[in-house]
Every structure is written in structure tokens, then in C-alpha cells.
C-alpha positions in Angstrom: -224.1 183.0 -125.9 -222.3 186.3 -126.3 -218.6 186.0 -126.2 -218.6 182.2 -126.7 -216.0 180.8 -129.1 -217.8 179.2 -132.0 -214.6 178.4 -134.0 -214.7 174.7 -135.2 -211.8 172.8 -133.7 -210.2 169.7 -135.2 -209.9 166.5 -133.1 -206.5 165.8 -131.6 -203.9 164.4 -134.0 -203.5 161.3 -131.9 -207.1 160.1 -132.5 -207.3 160.4 -136.3 -205.2 159.5 -139.2 -202.2 157.2 -139.1 -201.3 157.9 -135.5 -205.0 157.4 -134.5 -205.2 154.0 -136.3 -201.9 152.9 -134.7 -203.0 154.0 -131.3 -206.4 152.3 -131.6 -205.3 149.0 -133.2 -201.7 148.3 -132.2 -200.9 150.3 -129.1 -204.2 150.3 -127.1 -202.8 148.9 -123.9 -199.5 147.6 -122.6 -200.2 144.0 -123.6 -201.1 144.9 -127.3 -198.1 147.2 -127.4 -195.9 144.4 -126.2 -197.2 142.1 -128.9 -196.8 144.7 -131.6 -193.2 145.3 -130.7 -192.6 141.6 -130.6 -194.2 141.2 -134.0 -192.0 143.9 -135.4 -188.9 142.4 -134.0 -189.8 139.0 -135.6 -190.4 140.7 -138.9 -187.1 142.5 -138.8 -185.3 139.3 -137.9 -186.9 137.1 -140.6 -188.1 139.1 -143.5 -184.7 140.6 -144.7 -182.8 137.3 -144.6 -185.7 135.6 -146.4 -185.8 138.3 -149.1 -182.1 138.1 -149.4 -182.2 134.4 -150.0 -185.1 134.5 -152.4 -184.1 137.5 -154.5 -180.9 139.5 -153.8 -178.4 136.6 -153.3 -180.2 134.1 -155.6 -178.7 132.7 -158.7 -180.7 133.5 -161.9 -180.2 132.8 -165.5 -178.8 129.8 -167.3 -175.9 128.5 -165.2 -174.4 125.2 -164.2 -175.4 123.5 -161.0 -171.9 124.1 -159.6 -172.5 127.8 -159.6 -175.5 127.4 -157.4 -173.7 125.2 -154.9 -171.5 128.0 -153.9 -174.1 130.7 -153.7 -175.7 132.0 -150.6 -179.2 132.4 -152.1 -181.9 130.4 -154.0 -181.0 128.7 -157.2 -183.7 129.7 -159.6 -181.6 128.4 -162.4 -183.1 125.1 -161.4 -186.6 126.3 -162.5 -185.1 127.7 -165.7 -183.6 124.3 -166.4 -186.6 122.1 -165.4 -189.7 124.3 -165.9 -190.9 122.3 -168.8 -190.7 119.0 -167.0 -192.4 120.5 -164.0 -195.3 122.1 -166.0 -195.8 119.4 -168.6 -194.4 116.2 -167.1 -193.2 113.6 -169.5 -195.3 114.9 -172.4 -193.3 114.6 -175.6 -190.9 117.6 -175.7 -191.5 118.6 -179.3 -195.3 118.5 -178.8 -195.5 120.5 -175.6 -197.1 123.5 -177.4 -200.2 121.4 -177.2 -200.6 121.2 -173.4 -199.5 124.9 -173.3 -202.4 125.8 -175.7 -204.8 123.6 -173.8 -204.0 125.4 -170.5 -204.4 128.8 -172.2 -207.7 127.7 -173.6 -209.2 126.6 -170.3 -207.9 129.6 -168.5 -209.6 131.7 -171.1 -212.8 129.8 -170.5 -212.5 130.4 -166.8 -211.9 134.1 -167.4 -215.0 134.4 -169.6 -217.0 132.5 -167.0 -216.3 134.9 -164.3 -218.2 137.6 -166.1 -221.9 137.3 -165.4 -222.8 138.8 -168.8 -221.8 135.5 -170.3 -223.9 133.3 -168.0 -226.1 132.0 -170.8 -226.8 128.6 -172.3 -224.0 129.3 -174.8 -221.5 129.3 -172.0 -222.3 125.6 -171.3 -221.8 124.9 -174.9 -218.5 126.7 -175.0 -217.3 124.7 -172.1 -218.3 121.5 -173.7 -216.5 122.3 -176.9 -213.5 123.7 -174.9 -213.1 120.5 -172.9 -213.3 118.4 -176.1 -210.5 120.5 -177.7 -208.6 120.2 -174.4 -208.7 116.4 -174.5 -207.9 116.4 -178.2 -204.9 118.5 -177.7 -203.6 116.3 -174.9 -204.6 112.9 -176.4 -204.0 113.7 -180.1 -205.7 112.0 -183.0 -207.5 113.7 -185.9 -204.2 115.1 -187.3 -202.2 115.2 -184.1 -199.7 112.6 -183.0 -201.5 110.3 -180.3 -200.0 110.7 -176.8 -200.8 108.1 -174.1 -202.4 109.2 -170.9 -199.5 107.9 -168.8 -197.4 110.7 -170.5 -199.9 113.4 -169.5 -198.7 115.4 -166.5 -197.9 118.7 -164.8 -200.3 121.6 -164.8 -202.5 120.3 -167.7 -203.4 117.1 -165.8 -203.9 119.0 -162.5 -206.3 121.4 -164.2 -208.1 118.6 -166.0 -208.8 116.6 -162.7 -209.9 119.8 -160.9 -212.1 121.4 -163.6 -213.8 118.2 -164.6 -214.3 117.3 -161.0 -215.9 120.7 -160.3 -218.2 120.6 -163.4 -219.4 117.0 -162.9 -219.6 116.9 -159.1 -221.8 120.1 -158.8 -225.0 118.7 -160.4 -224.4 115.4 -158.7 -224.1 117.0 -155.4 -227.4 118.9 -156.0 -229.3 115.7 -156.6 -227.7 114.2 -153.5 -228.6 117.2 -151.3 -232.2 117.1 -152.7 -232.4 113.4 -152.3 -231.3 113.5 -148.7 -234.1 115.9 -147.9 -236.7 114.0 -150.0 -239.8 112.5 -148.5 -239.4 109.3 -150.4 -237.7 106.8 -148.0 -235.8 104.7 -150.6 -234.2 107.7 -152.4 -233.4 109.4 -149.0 -231.8 106.2 -147.8 -229.7 105.8 -150.9 -228.4 109.4 -150.7 -227.6 109.2 -147.0 -225.8 105.9 -147.5 -223.8 107.2 -150.3 -222.9 110.5 -148.6 -221.9 108.9 -145.2 -220.0 106.1 -146.8 -217.9 108.4 -149.1 -217.4 111.0 -146.4 -216.2 108.3 -143.9 -213.1 107.4 -146.0 -210.2 109.5 -147.2 -209.6 110.5 -150.7 -206.5 108.4 -150.8 -208.5 105.3 -150.1 -211.0 106.1 -153.0 -208.0 106.7 -155.4 -206.5 103.3 -154.5 -209.9 101.6 -154.9 -210.6 103.3 -158.2 -207.1 102.4 -159.5 -207.1 98.8 -158.4 -210.7 97.7 -157.9 -212.5 99.1 -161.0 -210.4 96.9 -163.4 -211.6 93.9 -161.4 -215.2 94.7 -162.0 -215.0 95.5 -165.7 -215.6 92.8 -168.4 -212.6 91.1 -169.9 -211.0 93.2 -172.6 -212.4 96.5 -171.2 -209.6 98.8 -170.0 -210.6 101.9 -168.0 -207.9 104.5 -168.3 -205.9 105.4 -165.2 -206.8 109.2 -165.5 -210.5 108.3 -165.9 -210.4 106.1 -162.8 -208.7 108.9 -160.8 -211.3 111.3 -162.1 -214.1 109.2 -161.1 -212.7 108.9 -157.6 -212.4 112.7 -157.3 -215.9 113.3 -158.5 -217.4 110.8 -156.1 -215.5 112.2 -153.2 -216.2 115.9 -153.9 -219.9 115.4 -154.7 -220.5 113.8 -151.2 -218.9 116.7 -149.4 -220.4 119.3 -151.7 -223.9 117.9 -151.2 -223.7 118.5 -147.5 -222.7 122.1 -148.1 -225.7 122.6 -150.3 -228.0 120.9 -147.9 -226.8 123.4 -145.2 -227.9 126.2 -147.6 -231.3 124.5 -148.2 -231.9 124.2 -144.4 -231.0 127.8 -143.8 -234.0 129.0 -145.9 -237.1 129.8 -143.9 -240.1 127.5 -144.3 -242.1 130.3 -145.7 -240.2 130.2 -149.0 -241.3 126.7 -149.6 -244.9 127.5 -148.7 -244.9 130.6 -150.8 -243.6 128.7 -153.8 -246.2 125.9 -153.3 -249.0 128.5 -153.0 -248.0 129.8 -156.4 -248.8 126.4 -157.9 -245.2 125.6 -158.8 -244.1 122.0 -159.3 -241.4 120.5 -157.1 -238.7 121.1 -159.8 -240.0 124.5 -160.7 -240.0 125.4 -157.0 -236.4 124.2 -156.6 -235.2 125.8 -159.9 -236.8 129.3 -159.5 -237.1 129.9 -155.8 -235.2 127.5 -153.5 -231.9 126.6 -155.2 -231.0 130.2 -156.2 -231.3 131.4 -152.6 -229.6 128.3 -151.1 -226.7 128.5 -153.5 -226.1 132.2 -152.8 -226.0 131.5 -149.0 -223.5 128.6 -149.7 -221.1 130.5 -151.8 -218.2 130.6 -149.2 -218.3 126.9 -148.2 -218.8 125.8 -151.8 -215.7 127.7 -153.0 -213.8 126.4 -149.9 -214.6 122.8 -151.0 -213.4 123.6 -154.5 -210.1 125.0 -153.1 -209.6 121.9 -151.0 -210.3 119.7 -154.0 -207.9 121.6 -156.2 -205.1 121.0 -153.8 -206.1 117.3 -153.1 -205.5 116.6 -156.8 -201.9 116.2 -155.8 -202.8 112.9 -154.1 -203.1 111.2 -157.5 -199.3 111.1 -157.4 -199.7 108.0 -155.1 -201.2 106.1 -158.0 -198.4 107.1 -160.4 -200.2 110.0 -162.3 -197.7 112.7 -163.0 -199.5 115.7 -161.7 -197.8 119.0 -160.8 -196.3 117.7 -157.6 -195.0 114.3 -159.0 -193.6 116.2 -162.1 -191.7 118.3 -159.6 -190.3 115.3 -157.9 -189.2 113.8 -161.1 -187.3 117.0 -161.8 -185.2 116.1 -158.7 -184.1 112.8 -160.3 -181.2 114.6 -161.8 -178.4 114.3 -159.2 -176.8 117.5 -160.1 -180.0 119.5 -159.4 -181.3 117.4 -156.5 -179.9 119.8 -153.8 -182.3 122.6 -154.9 -185.6 120.8 -154.2 -186.7 123.7 -152.0 -186.8 126.0 -155.0 -189.0 123.5 -156.9 -191.5 123.2 -154.1 -191.7 127.0 -153.8 -192.4 127.2 -157.5 -195.3 124.9 -157.5 -196.6 126.3 -154.1 -196.9 129.7 -155.9 -198.8 128.0 -158.7 -201.3 126.4 -156.2 -201.5 129.6 -154.3 -202.3 131.7 -157.3 -205.3 129.4 -158.4 -206.6 129.2 -154.8 -206.3 132.9 -154.2 -208.2 133.6 -157.5 -211.0 131.3 -156.4 -211.1 132.9 -153.0 -211.2 136.5 -154.3 -213.9 135.5 -157.0 -216.0 134.0 -154.3 -215.9 137.3 -152.4 -216.9 139.1 -155.5 -219.8 136.9 -156.1 -220.9 137.5 -152.5 -220.9 141.2 -153.1 -222.7 141.3 -156.5 -225.3 138.8 -155.4 -226.0 140.8 -152.2 -225.9 137.8 -149.9 -225.6 140.2 -147.0 -222.3 138.7 -145.9 -220.0 141.3 -147.3 -221.5 144.8 -147.7 
């Protein structure tokens, strides 16, 4: 229309950019505005003192415990003094390069495994060789001084229990999930009984039973190692929980997928391997990783059967009376280690969801 203003106008400043986001998300009403101001007040009251205690007023470096006792901040000198005990437990001091090398080796394998280009049959062989080397470095023999398993501890033991638990429990859980959905009554009953029995007791009970009951049922002269007994308990426990996660993924698939695979003339195992399980496992990525994260943290329960995992090694560091008052710093240190591993698993699961196009995170 003649005389009309056709000049393009920008939207008001308060609806776009930073101000627009603040208005839409934090100040969109009196109640949300009040909550935002309350949260800001709490952050101002708590964050600066915490940062001051953690960093600015903290004691760093190689100092005596008496210096820390008069300080206003954290005593990170305790970590400097006791980090080898915390990380490696009672492993012989002069041979602690072995668990360090073992941890680097397994973390390298984990890093390689996160790249899908390496998902070949050779990756399984690499893991098999890597775990054999891992056990050789910890246990010794074949040129290395033997070290008893009761001296294994700290981060290497925690990683061993977690990684072997993940590797062994996963295929076992697949079989349990498929068995529970089987049409063969005996197999289904056995799988249901196993799953419901194991899920009905806490892990701490299984650890006690594995520690004290397994030796009672073994022949005279046969000694099952304490680490192996704890590892069996963890595998049994995780496989039961993980099987239900996988069963949920199997049940989420439409019936047409099974019928289409059967129409192609595939056998039962071909159908599961090529059609059903790949889809079910993609759907189940978040709960599977959640189970792994819970299991990684639950490895700390082996301390109750006197295995020196990361948590018990930290408690042993408090045995020194001069450093005992600084137990908070020790717990913060291992909490950061646990958080780093759990955060990595969480972010990697999100990455897998995206690259596998599960439809959950686009």
C-alpha cells in the first residue's frame, strides 16, 4: 500500500539475547523471580567460602601436619603425603610402577574402545591380552617379583573389579534376558529364579556369602582367592540387574521385527544377532550405562571383606594420627576420582545415543 512503512524492524531487546533468555527462564513471573533471587543469595553465601577453603586459603606443597592445623583452608599437603597409599594401597612401594603402568594400560584400552573404528574382532583380542598383562603386572611372576593379592589395592583393584565385572556380566546378562523370554519352561524357570533371587538380596550379602561360603563348598586344599570371590559376587549381582535392563529393550521392540526376521528364514540365533539384539541394545543404552555407573561405585563395598579398594586405602591413610584430622580432604580426593569415571561413562553413553540415532537425543 502506498505510503506504508516496509522497513524491517528488530524485535524488542527484552525478548531476544541474554535479556530475553533471563526473562523467559528466570524471571517469568513473581514466583520464579523470587526463586531466582533466593538461589542467587544462596550461591553468594556458599560458593565464595567453599572456594576460599578449597583453593585460596588451602595449604599446598610438602609441609608438616602442624602447618595445616593452624590454617583456615583445606590441607592438600595430606594428599601429597599419602597419595601413593591412597592410589595403590599396600602394594610394595618400590614396585608401584607396576600398578601405575597397569592403570595406564587399561585406560588406554578404554580410550581405544570408545572409537567405533576399532570395534572389530581384534579389539576383543586386545582386551584379552591387556587384561592378562594387567594381572601379570599386579601379581608378578615371569620375571617380576610376585605380590600377594591381599596387597593389591587402591585404584588398580577398583578398576579390576569394575572392568572385569562389566566384561563378564554383559554376555551373561544377555543369556539371562533371552532365557527369561524363552518358550522352554525349564530354561525360563531357571533364569527367572536366578534373577529374582539375586535381585532380592543386597550386594553386601553376596560379598559376605562369596567371601565365607565359597571356601566351605570347595574341595580340601583348593583355595579360592579373596579377590576372585569378590569378583564372582559382583558379576553375579550385576548380571541379574543388567538382564532386566536388556529384557526391557527386547520387549520395547514391535512384534513385527520378530515376524519379519522369521519370514526371512533366519534361525533363532541369527535373528537375535542380526535383527533383535542390535535394536534392543540401542534402546537400552541409558539404563545399561546407569547400571555400570552404579556397579563402579558399588565396588567400594568390597572394603567390608577387607579388600583394600580405593575407599579402604583412603581410610588406611587416616591411620597416621598426625594426618587424621584431614580426612575430609581424602574423601574429596577419591570423590573426584569416582566422579571423573562416572562422568566419562555418562557423557560417552550420550555420545553413543547420538551416533547410533536412537531417537532420544537429536
